[in-house]
N, C-alpha and C positions, 0 to 999 in steps of 0.2 A: 041325685045320686050319684055319682059315676057308677060305669059299668065296666067289669073284669071281663075283655074280650081276648082270645088269642092274640097273640102279638108275633109278628115277623120282624126279625133284626138280622140284615143282611140274609146269610143262608141259614140264620137259623130260627128253628119255631119254637118259640115260650109259652107255655100252657100256664094259666092262671090256678093259683091257689086260694085266695082271699082278698078281700079287698076292707080296708076301713080308712076312718076320717077323723082328723082332730078339727080343731076352730080354725085352723090354718091351710092345712095340709090335706092332701088325698095319699093314701098308699095303696099301693099294689104288689103283692107278693106272686112273683112269676117263679116258674122252674122249666128248665131243659136237661133233656137225656144227651150225654154224648155219645157217640160210637164206640166208647170203652166202658158203656153201661154205667155212668157215673154221675149222680144228679148233680147239678148248679143250681143255685136260689140267688135269687134277685130280685131287690126292692125298688120301684119307682116310683119316687116321690112329684106328686107335684102340688102346685100352689092354687088356692083356691080363685085368685084373682088375676094368675098368668096362666099361658100356654106352655111356658119354660117346666122342664122336668130335669128331673136327677136321678141316675143310674146307678145303684149301690150292687155291687156283687157282696152276698152276705156268706154262705158258705158253700161247700159242698159236702159230698159224701158218697161212700162207693155203694153200688146197686147192688143187687145179688151177686153171688159168686157164679162162675162160669161154669155151664153144666151141660148136659147133651140129652138126648132122650135113649131108649135103648135100640133104635131103629138108626137114630144118627153114629149112635159108639159103634152098632153091626158095621154100618157104611164105612167107618174111619179103619176099622180093621180089615175089612173084606179091600180096601185101597192100601193100607200096609204089606198087605200079606199078594196081592195080585199085582200091585202097581209099582210098589217101592221096592220090594223082596227079591223078585227078580235080577234088578240092577244090580242091589245090593250084593248078589251072589257074584255077578261077574265082578263088582269090584273086588271084591273079596279074592278072587282068583286072581288078581292084578297086585294084590298085596294091600287093599285100601281097608280101612278099618269100618265096622260093621254098621254105620249110621246112616241113614237117608233121610226124607221129607217128602214132602209133595204141599202143593198149592191148590186148593178145591174152591169151587165156586159155592154160592149161598145153598146150592140143591145139594153139596156136598157129592158134588163130581168133580174128578181131576182136571185141572185144568194142565199141570204139569207135575212133574216127581221126578227126583235124583236121587243120587247115593254120593257117599264121600269120596272123593277124588283128590287125597293127599301127596298120591304120588307124584300127581301130575304138579300139584304146586300146595305145599304146607299148609295154607289158609282155607281150601277148598273141602272144606266141611259139610256134611251132606246138607245142610241147611241153606250154607252159603252158595254151594253150588247149586242147588235148586232157584234160590233168586235169583243168580247169573241167568241159567238157564229160560226161566219165566220171562226175565229183562228182554230176553234176545226175542219172545214171539208176543210180546205186549206193546203196543207202541208207547214211546215216552209220555206222550200227551194223555194217556190212557192210564196211566200205571196206578196215581194215587188213589183215584176213585175205586179201579178194581181190587188194590191192596185193603181200601176201608170196609168192602163188602166180600173179602175174602177170608176162608178159613186155613191158617196155617197149621198143618199136620207134620211132627217129626216123630222118628220112631223111638229117640230119645231124650230126655230134658235139655233143653238146650243148654252152651258153655258161656259163658260170659260174649264171647264173642259171638258166636251164632245170637243170642237174644237181643242182642243190640243190634246185629244186621239187621235182624226181623222188623223190629222198631223202626230204624231207620229205613227200610222198606215201606214201610205205613202199614205192615200188618197190626191188629189190634186185638185178634182172636186167634191163640194159640192152644191148641192141645198136642198131646204127646204121650207115647203109651207107656216106657222105662223111665220111673222117677232116677235123680242120681245115685239115691242109695246101690239099686240094682246094675247102675253104668258101670259103679265101682268094682261089684262083683265080677262083673263081668271081665276086668282085669284092665279098666280103662280111668284111675281115679285123678286125672286131670284136669276134670272139668271143676270139683270140689278144690281142688288143692289149687290151682291157677287163681280162683276167685279170692281164695283163703288167702294166699301169700299176695295179691295185687293189691287189694282193699281189705283185706281182714275181714271177712263176711263168709259164711256157709251159703249163701245163695242170695241171686237178683229178687225184689220184693215181685212176689208172683201174682200181685193186684196191683197195679200203678196209674199212673197218669198216662201212659201211652199205649198198654195192655194189660189183660188177664190172659192167664194160660190155666189149662187143668190136665191132669193126668188121668190118661183113659183106664188103669188099672186102680187107681184109686174111686174114680165114677163109678166103675164094676164092683166093685169092693163094697160099696157104701149104700148099693142098692137092696130095697125090701126084699124077701123071698121070693121069686116069682118063676116062671118057665123061661122069660126073657134074660134074667140073672143066670139061669143053668146054663142056657146056649150062650153068652158071652164070657162065661169063666170057662168053658171047654174053648172056645175060640182062644180065649186070653193063654190058656195053659200049653196050646200049641204054637202061639206066637211065640212064649217065653223057651220053650225045647227049641222051636227053629234056630233063635237067635245065640241062644246058649250053643250049639252043636256049630254056628258061625262065628261066635266069639273063639272058641277054642282053635276052629281052624286057622284063625289070622294069628292068635296069640304063636299056635305052633309052627308056623310057616315065615314069621316075620323076622326071625334070625338069618335066614337062609335066602332070602330077598336082597338081593346085591341092588336095588332101587330104593329100598326103605331106608334112607338113614335118616327119618325124623330123630329128634330128639325126644319129643313128647309121643312114643309111640306105645 
């Protein structure tokens, strides 16, 4: 009887699920877990009297939804307030919008953070500007590996340009604080409107082949009642108030800013 072992194919490690045989063939069912948390299943068929084998991709299914522990969520809220927000305050003073982002390592430590800089160039949204700055400090030969193991943190849910940029840069784990609904309430409806007008949809797919995304506010609100949740709610509410005031400042001053000629402002 054949034995079902771990199998290494290229750089992918396949795990055995079960084995069975018929009169003429052995069949091995394997799976591997991709970097985006999706399970892919394969059947290897081998003839009894031959060393030849056939490799069949059977199906794949999404793994568990992207989530985070209370301590990881608090770490990301700390990064928003301590690393991103000071840069965003300066950016708003120059006439930029309130959007910022950070790239974190697997320990939830900041590798690089930045903020919106549309006054310099209209496509330098917070996420794009952050990827640009990160690319300047990470060697080209290392960027793919770094991106796949990193966490992309955005203050606001990425627009269609930014989520595409995040994917093209290789990041597959994305957290954001404000969902589109709150961004719209803050006076910026363009994230939803551009997606609707260009492609006739209200959102990108938040779980897809290339990345998974999750809203920190939603994660906090869905937690079971606990002291951790109470602490996170207080931190969440403080950040909401801070960004509300920053958004008011941006909108109150954009009309008198001679450098702000943005069409989508």
